[in-house]
C-alpha positions, 0 to 999 in steps of 0.5 A: 500500499502506498502512503500519501501524507496530506498536510492541511485539511482546509477548504482547498483540500476537500476535492483533493481528499475525495479524489484520492479516497475514491482512487484508494482501492484501485491505486492501492493508496492510504491517506494520512490527513494532518491538520492542527484540528484533528476534528477537521481532518477527521471530517475530511476522511468521511470515515474511510477505511483507507484514511487516518486523521491526525492532529498535526503541528508543522513545528513539531519536528519529531512528528514531522520527521516521522510522518514524512519518513513513512509517506511515499509522497507529501502534499502540502496544502499549508500556507506558502511560507510554511512549505520550506520546512516540509520541503527540507524534510522531503529531501532528507527522506527522499520523498516527492512533494506537491504544492499548489503555491508559487515557487518561493526563492527559498524553494527555488534554491533547493532545486539542485538538491531536489534534482540530485536526489531524483525527486519531483517537487511540483508546485503551482499546480492548483488553479491560479497558479496551476490550471492557468499555466497548463491551459496556457502552455497547451495552446502556446505549444500548439501554436508553436507546433504549427510554426506560429509565433505568439505575440499577445497573451492575456490571462484572467482568473476570478473566484466569483459567486455563481449566477444563481447565488448573485443577489447583491448590488456588488455581484460578489461574495467571498469565495476564498480568503477575504483578507486577500481580497481586501489587500488585493493589489497592494505591495507593489506596482502592477507591471506588464507589457502592451504592444511593446510598451512597458506599463505600470499601474500604481495601487491608487489607480489599479481599480480604474484601469480595467479591461472588459470581456464577454464569456458566452452564457455568463455575461460581461466581466472586467479584469484588473492587472495582477502585480507582476505579469512580466515574470511569466515571459521567460516562464512561458517562453514569451520574451518576444511577445508584444503584450503580456498581461495577467489579471483578476476577474470581477463583474463589471462595476465592482472595481469602480466601487471598490475604488471608493474604499481605496480612495478613503484609505480603508484598505490600509493594513499598515497601522492600528486604529485607536479604540477599534474594539468599541468603534461602530461602523459609522464611526469607522467611516467617519474616521476617514472624513473631514470634520464638519460641525453640521454635515452628516457622515453620509453627506461628507462621504458623498461630497468627498467621493463626488457621488449623488444620492441616486448613484449606484455607488451610493446604493452599494454603500448603503447595502453594506450597512456601513452607516449603522451606529449600532453595529460594533467592530469588536476587533482589538487593535485592528487595522483599517483593512481588518475592519473593512474585512469584518464589515464586508464579511457580514454581507458577502459570506456565502449562505449555506445554499449558495454556490461559487464560480471560477472563471478563467479567460485566456487570449492568444494573439499569434502570427502564422503564415504571415497572418495575425490570428487570435484564439480565446479560451474560457473555462467556467466551473460552478461549485457543488456545495459549500464543501466541494466548491468550485475553488476547492475543485479547481485547486485540489483536483490538479494537485491530486492528479499530479500526486498520483501521476508522480507516484505512478512514474508518469511525471519523472522529470526531477527538480523544483518545478511548475506544470509547463511541460507536456508530460505534466499538463496534457494528462492532467488537463485531459483528466480534469475534463472528466470533472467538468473543468473544460476550456472552450476555444474560439477563433476570433479576428485578431484585435491586438490591444484596443484602447477602447476596451480599457477604462480611463 
């Protein structure tokens, strides 16, 4: 029996664990699922005879060594900064490793050791990063195999609420980590290249520079730029591409509304607000507005943001109950970003019967036989329920499939890597289609970069 150690049993692990348990008899697998919460790990086993749940502390060196030592492969679903300790032990005990996280500089430094020990350390094999890499490289390689040259690549991905559960003015609910949503775009200027010109968007302008697109059957979306698109030029072999842009998808209108919070300073995570524990929502809003002896908080806010009372932006703010003097923040020593997250969580948490949705959109412009062509590829995935969400499915399934491919000797190239080689992405993408993760390709006239599609 082959042993798989899964470290971390959070939301993203549900589909991963279900897949491997369903394969456990035919593939002769036994799963050890470790989490700080033994109860959470136990729930994820669903009483399966080929699984055991344990309370697992990543900082307990003896336990870590014991469990990694007895495994045939290790899947780390921990936060990214905790993978390194697991990785070092995997080298010591000569175990393959799989994660869904970006390759950190520390992880990359282990490449020589990993390769020397003939180990596969597969990273960035979730959704984004993960499915985005694999689906993009499949089409890029197909273009190259025809003798074409890619001159434009744009890629967008978003975790959204499914249409049947979309019932607020923001057309948005938290489907993943709310903190990451509140802090999106911070920590650096967005960088990309468009029509051969390097472009930079500072945080305070990010949500007013959006690109629009249509997904057949699901309507219009907008995308804002991710932090650093340029690092993927060499990864994808697109150093000569005139346009390379990666972004995050939202429903049209979200970014303009979110920019109100950015303008006010409510997404700032760099300082603690005084008396945050006893502060009301209304007092929180007023903290960012100028003093006036007679004007109400509402009037001051409308003046500052230059919005009218009949503006949809105002209705969106009212929907969040931001001006409630009786609702208390209740967070001690909280930053503005933490308080905003608390307020939004009151309204944007998925209810028990809500479903989430993943949307991915790629655009490829290329030259072939002297002609410029374009192919667009879209993927939409709807969650099953609150446990087996679209996010858990699209993050967890590629991880699980890759782990089994490595165990079965189908993925053999050693080293610290991401899934951009055909031996990796072709079988995984093919199997994902069996689970409804399907890309639909459409050939359209080459558009290049059209400034008319970008908001000012």
